[in-house]
N, C-alpha and C positions, 0 to 999 in steps of 0.2 A: 731539459727539466720538465717535469709534469707540474703544470701550474693551473690552479683552479681559482676563478673569480666568483664571489658570492654576491649577487645582486639582491636587493630587498624584495623584488617583485618582477613581474613581466610587464612591460609597457608597450602598447600598440601605437603610441605616438611619440615624437621625439622628445628627449630630455638630455640636457648637456652632460650631466654626470654619467648617464648611461652611455652616451656617445663616446666619452673618454674611455670607458672600460672596454667597449667594442673595438676602439682603435688599438688599444694595448693588446687585446686578444688577437686581432688580425696580424699585427706586426710581429708579435712574439711567435705565433704559429708559423709565419713565413720565414722566421729565422731558425726553424727546425724544432721548436719546443712543442710539447703536447699540451694544448690549452683547452680547458673546459670552462664554460660559463654557465652558472647555475642560477635558475630563477624559481623561487618558491611561490606557491600560491599564497601561503601565509608563513610567518616566521615560526610560530609555535605549532605543536601537534594539534590536530583537530579535536574539539571537545566531545562531539557526539556523532550519532549514526548518520545524520543527514550530511554533515561535512565529509564524513568518511566516504559516502557514496558519490559525493560531488567531485572528489579528487581526480579520478581517472577521466571523468567527463570533461573537466576543465582542461587537462593536458591534451586530450583527443581533439577537442574543439579547436584549440589554438594551433595544433599541428596541422589539422585539416585546413583551417582558414588561411594559414601562412605556409602551405606546403611547398610553394616555389621559392620562398625567401623567409627563413624563420623569424627574422626581425624585419617587419615590413618597411621600416623607414631607414634601415642601415644595411649596407651590403656586407654582411658577416661572411667571412671566409668559410667555404664549405668544409674545410678540414677542421675548423674549430668545433669542438664537441658542445652542442647546444642541448642543455637539459632543463626540463620543466619538472619540478618536484613538488610534492604536496606541502612539505615544510622542511625545516632545516635540521631535522633529527640526523644524527651521525650516520645512520645506515643508508641515507640517501646521497652521501658525499663520497666521491671516488678517492682512492688512495693517491697520494702525490708527494711532490717534494716541497711545494710552496702553496699556501692557500691564502687568498687575499679578501678580506672583508672590504666592502665598499660603501658602507653606511653604518650609522651608529647601531641600528637594529640588528645588523648581522655580526657586529664585532663580538658580542657575547657568545653566540653559538661557535664562532670560529675559535675563540680563545678556549672553549671547552673541549674541543676535539682532541683525540689522541694523536700521537706523533705520526702515525701511519698516513694521516690526511695531509701532512706536510707542515713545514715551519709556518707560523702564523704571522701575517702582515695585515696592515689596516691602511687602506688608501683614503685619505681625508681631503675632500674637495671643498669643504666649507665648514663653518661651525653650525651644525644643523638644529639649532634650538627652535627654529620655526616649525619643526616637525615633531617636537617632543619636549619634555621637561629639560631645562638647562642642566640640572645636576646629573640627569641620566646620560646626557651627552658627554659631560665632563668625566663621568665614571667610565664611559667607553674608551676615553683616551688613556685612562690609567690601567687598562687591561694589559696583561703581559704579551703584547703584540708589537712588532716592529712597525712604527708609524711612518707613513709616507705622506707629507703635506705638499700642496701644489703651489703655495705662495708664502711670502715672508710673514704676512700678518698671522697666518696659521702657525708658522714656526714660533712666533712670539707667544701664542697661546700655549704651545707645548712647553715653552720655557716657564711660563707662569704656573703651569700645572706640575712642573718638576719632572717632565718626561723628555726634556731636550736630548738626553744622551741616547735615547732610543727612537729618535725622530730624524728623518732625512728629508730634505727639500728636493723635490723633483718637479720642476715646472711642467705643465701640460703643453701640448703643442698645437700647431695649426697645419692642416694638410695643404702645404704650399703648392702642391702640384694641381690641386683643385681650386683653392681660394687664391686667385690671382687676378691681375688686371686683364680684362678682355675687351674693354672699351676705353677710349680716351678718358682721362680723369681731370680733376680740377674744374675750372670754369667752362671746359668743353662739355661737361655734363649739364643737364637741365637743373634748375633750382629745386631739386627733389631730395626729400629727407626720408630715410629708412628707419625703422624701429621695430623691435620685438614687442609683441603684446602678450602678456603673461598674467594669469589669474592671481598669482601670489602677490599680495600687497608689497612685499619687499622688493619686487622687481620694478616698482615705480611707474607702472603703465599710466596711472592717473596723472602723475607729474608730467610725463612725456606728452600726454594729450593736451594738458593745460598749456604747456610750453608751445606746442605746435599752433594752437589757437592764437596765442599772443604773437607769434611770428607772422601769422597770416594777416593779422591786423596791420602790420607794418609793410609786409610784402605780399599783396593779395595773389600774386601769380605763382606762389610756391606750390609744389606738389608734395604728396607724402604717401608712403606705402608702409603698411604694417603687415607683419606676418605672425602666425602663432599656431598652436595646436588646438585651440578651442574654436568653436564656431564664432562667426563675427558677433562681437558684443554690440548691443544697442547704444553703448556709451561712445562708440567710435563714430565721429561725425560723417555725413554722407560724402563730403568732398575728399575724404581719405580712402585710398584704395586698400583693400585687404586681401591677403593670400592665405588660405587655410592649408595648413600642413604642406608647405612646399617641399618637394623633393630636393635632394642635394644640388642638382644642377640648376633647378629653379631658384634656389637660394643664392647661388653664385650670380645668377642673372639679376636678381633683385639688388644685391650689393652693387653690382656693376652699373646699375641704372641710376644710382644715387650719387649726389655730390657730397652729402653729409649723412653720417649715421649717428643717431641719437641714442644714447645708452643711459636712461634715467634710474637705473637700478640703485636701490638704497643699500643692498648687501650683495656682495659677490664673492665667491671663492677665488675666481680668476678673471672672469669676464670674457668668455669665449665668443659670443656674437660680436662684440666690439672688436676683438682681435681679427676675426674672419673678415669683417667689413674693412678694417684697416688694410689687410693684405689685398683687398680688391680695389684699393684706391680711394676709399671714402675718407673724408676729413671727419674725425670723431669728436663729438661733443658728449661729455659724460658727467654724470654726478660723481663726485670724488669719493667713491667707495674704496675700501682698502684693497679689494681684488684688482681694481683697474691699475693700481700703482705698479703692478708687476711689469707693465709694458708701456704705460701711458705717462708722459711727462708734460705737465701743463705748459702751454705756450711753445712747446717744441714739436710734439707729434700728436697733440690733442688739446682741446680746450676743456678744462674741468670747472665744474660749478659746485656750490654747496649742495649737500644731499637734501632732497625734499624742497627744492626752491625752483619752481617753474619759471618765474621771471628771469632768474640768473641763467638758466638753461636757454631761454629764448634770446636773451641778450647776446649770448655767444654764438648762437646760430645766425642771428642777423649780422653779427660782425663778420662771420665767414662768407655770408652770401653778398655782402657789400664790399669786401676786401679781397679781390681776386688773388693778389700776391700772397696774402696770409693763408688763404684757403689752399693754394697750391703748395705752399711750404709745409703746412700741417699734413696734407695728404702725402706728399713725397717722403717726408720724414717718417710718417707712419709705415709706409711700405718698406722703407729701409730697416726700421727698427724691428718689425715683426719677423724679419728673416731669421732672427736669432732664435725663434721659437719653432723650429722645424721639428716635426714629430720624431724623426729618427734620433735626434739628440736625446729626447726624453726616454725613448726605448732603450737606447744605449745605457743610460744611467739606471733605469729600472732593472734591466738584465744584469748589469754589474752588481747591483745591490743584492739581487736574489742569489746570484752566484756566490758572492762573498759570504753571505749569511749561511748558505748551505754548505 
């Protein structure tokens, strides 16, 4: 099959939703399909002469800067067709069998293309109302595209919007060959806590920092390491280590250095960092957002707290740090549970869906 993925932009630093698309692209290409990933400079056509002149310079600059690896933070397969286009007008889109929108901004253009561009699909990884008007997001779900959602709570939204018959649930996966235990886990690791730092308020970074400070009052010897795509924020206390844009192998090392992973996000489509940490042997403490429910069960393989409640997050971290048996149980169960979310299973299902639809 000739398969095109339409991303809403090009990003020079990591983002979970983009990572999922690149994983699909690599794995489908390796199965013999012809895969193209398209990145527009902007969604709509440029309005004036200055933008028209900037278009080729933008693409040339990015290609030159990343000439050795098109996506600087992800090892995109060299056989995947990597395209930088000025906008999403139909003339910039290759002919194909299937074309997949990956954000609400790209769903409209994909739905408008002629059939020679391929059967239209829409990969939905969250309800993206933090990026735009809620009604515009809902309208994108109602477009005549086959929807692919990554979690059950998104499947419920599809039902509420009356599009459940054209919606398929395909969970995303974890690269279990990379994200795995490389160091002893449980109480054999230091009392060290990992966390993603993210500028979006919905990711709960402020909640996580407040929880870590509360834990430190009770257990002064704790360590913490945060990682993120932005430069270190002044809001991160000096006692906390910070890793800026860690490469994939460094991220695995961070997870393996921690006994606990804190996931304070208030809204998640699926919760990829927590799943990766779980695969690396961390005991997960998380805010009970709907995305985390896909793989986390409170008291079994994670400890979950109410959303936006730093004292409750702190209480669960302290509980794990002071109860070695519970911490080991949570970590071991997490490793076992996350094996169900191998990437190859997700690609099997997507490949079958595309084949059946075509």
